[in-house]
C-alpha positions in Angstrom: 50.9 297.2 197.7 53.2 298.6 200.4 56.9 298.9 200.2 59.6 298.8 202.8 63.3 299.6 203.0 65.8 296.9 203.7 68.8 297.2 205.9 71.0 297.7 202.9 68.9 300.7 201.7 67.1 298.9 198.9 63.4 299.1 198.5 61.2 296.0 198.5 57.6 295.0 198.4 55.8 293.6 201.5 53.9 290.4 200.8 50.2 290.2 201.7 49.5 288.4 204.9 47.3 285.8 203.1 50.2 284.9 200.8 52.5 284.0 203.7 49.8 281.9 205.3 49.3 280.0 202.1 53.0 279.3 201.8 53.0 277.9 205.3 50.0 275.6 204.6 51.6 274.3 201.4 54.8 273.5 203.3 52.8 271.7 206.0 51.1 269.3 203.5 54.2 268.6 201.4 55.9 266.5 204.1 53.4 263.6 204.3 53.6 263.3 200.5 57.3 262.8 200.6 57.0 260.2 203.4 54.4 258.2 201.4 56.7 258.1 198.4 59.5 256.7 200.5 57.3 253.9 202.1 56.2 252.7 198.6 59.8 251.5 197.8 60.4 247.7 197.7 60.8 246.3 201.3 63.0 243.3 200.3 62.7 239.7 199.4 60.4 237.0 200.9 62.7 234.5 202.7 62.6 231.0 201.3 64.7 227.8 201.4 65.5 225.5 198.6 67.5 222.2 198.1 69.1 222.0 194.6 70.6 218.7 193.7 74.1 218.5 192.2 74.7 214.9 191.4 72.6 211.7 191.6 72.8 208.0 190.7 70.4 205.1 190.7 71.1 201.9 192.7 69.9 199.6 195.5 69.5 200.3 199.2 69.9 197.3 201.6 66.7 196.7 203.5 66.5 195.3 207.0 66.3 191.8 205.7 69.7 190.2 205.2 71.4 186.9 206.0 74.4 186.6 208.3 77.9 186.6 206.7 79.1 183.1 205.6 82.7 182.3 205.1 83.9 181.6 201.5 83.3 179.4 199.8 79.8 178.9 200.9 76.0 179.3 200.3 73.6 181.9 201.6 69.8 181.9 201.7 66.8 184.1 202.4 63.8 181.9 202.7 61.5 183.5 205.3 58.2 185.4 205.2 59.5 188.7 206.6 59.1 192.5 206.4 61.9 194.2 204.5 62.1 197.8 205.6 64.1 200.5 203.8 65.0 203.8 205.5 66.4 207.0 203.9 69.6 208.4 205.3 70.7 212.1 205.1 74.0 213.6 206.2 74.9 217.3 206.3 76.8 219.7 208.5 73.8 222.1 208.4 70.2 221.9 209.6 67.6 220.7 207.0 64.0 219.7 206.7 63.7 216.0 205.6 60.2 216.4 204.3 61.1 219.5 202.3 64.2 217.7 200.9 62.1 214.7 199.9 59.6 216.9 198.1 62.3 219.0 196.4 64.4 215.9 195.3 61.3 214.1 194.0 60.3 217.1 191.9 63.8 217.6 190.5 64.3 213.9 189.7 60.8 213.3 188.4 60.1 210.3 190.7 58.5 209.9 194.1 61.0 209.3 196.9 60.2 208.2 200.5 61.6 208.6 204.0 60.9 204.9 204.6 58.8 202.1 203.2 58.4 198.3 203.7 57.1 195.2 202.1 56.2 191.9 203.6 56.3 188.7 201.5 57.8 185.2 201.3 61.4 185.8 200.1 63.2 183.0 198.3 66.9 183.4 197.4 69.8 180.9 197.6 73.2 181.4 196.1 76.6 179.7 196.3 79.8 181.6 196.0 83.5 181.0 195.9 86.6 183.1 196.5 88.1 184.0 199.8 85.8 186.8 201.1 82.7 186.2 203.3 79.4 187.0 201.8 75.8 187.6 202.9 72.5 187.7 201.1 70.6 191.0 200.9 67.1 192.2 199.9 67.5 195.7 198.5 65.1 198.3 197.4 65.5 200.6 194.3 66.5 204.2 195.2 68.7 207.2 194.6 71.9 208.6 196.0 72.3 212.4 195.5 74.3 215.3 196.8 72.6 218.6 197.5 73.0 222.2 198.8 70.8 224.2 201.1 70.1 227.7 199.7 68.4 230.4 201.8 67.0 233.6 200.1 67.2 236.2 203.0 64.9 239.2 203.4 67.8 241.5 202.2 67.8 239.5 198.9 71.2 237.9 199.6 71.5 234.2 199.3 73.2 232.0 201.9 74.6 228.7 200.6 75.4 225.6 202.6 77.3 222.8 200.7 78.0 219.1 201.2 74.7 217.4 201.8 74.3 213.8 200.8 71.4 211.4 200.9 70.3 207.8 200.1 66.6 207.5 199.5 64.3 204.7 198.4 61.6 205.1 195.8 58.1 205.3 197.3 56.8 202.4 195.3 56.8 199.0 197.1 56.0 197.0 194.0 57.9 193.6 193.8 59.8 195.0 190.8 61.4 197.6 193.1 63.2 194.8 195.1 66.4 192.9 194.4 68.2 189.9 195.9 72.0 190.0 195.7 75.3 189.0 197.4 77.1 191.5 199.6 80.8 191.0 200.3 82.2 191.7 203.8 82.3 194.3 205.2 78.6 195.2 204.9 77.6 197.9 202.4 74.3 199.7 202.3 74.4 200.9 198.7 75.1 199.2 195.4 75.2 201.7 192.5 73.9 200.4 189.1 72.2 202.1 186.1 70.3 199.0 185.1 68.0 196.6 186.8 68.7 194.2 189.7 72.3 193.1 189.1 72.1 189.7 190.9 68.5 188.6 190.6 67.9 184.9 190.9 
């Protein structure tokens, strides 16, 4: 092996030409390996949206079939063969998917909810009332009132939360047991909360 003299006067060994070439080759192939290791790191989260519920109560939603208001004291009646339609309402200061909200709320509450439904039959309800407040007769459908949030899991794994959603939704079933006749005092109300059955059934 040859030697050479450095600029500071010390003596060193000259590397063989093949050794230098091998070092260059190794350096050339080391870079792609580092790049592959970097690309195998997690890329982030898969974006998804959810609608968690925060409160709910059972009750009765007024359908499209009601009488006019009658001054007190008086008598109101529903005696027609008519279609009573119930439609869900949702209010929020953010965008939302009604179908996704219905699916999510149904799963969380363990009961099937609907955007709307209807039943056609002969309705028969007559009731007298006293007092000083006008009343009307209403056919209502069993349903739920709940509040909810919209939560978005972003691709950077951060969660964006929107609060303040509220909804009234009927149950999907249109069985006769899901309907209720009752009085409704002026002004008109669309929701009557109750934990039991129909509160004013004939």
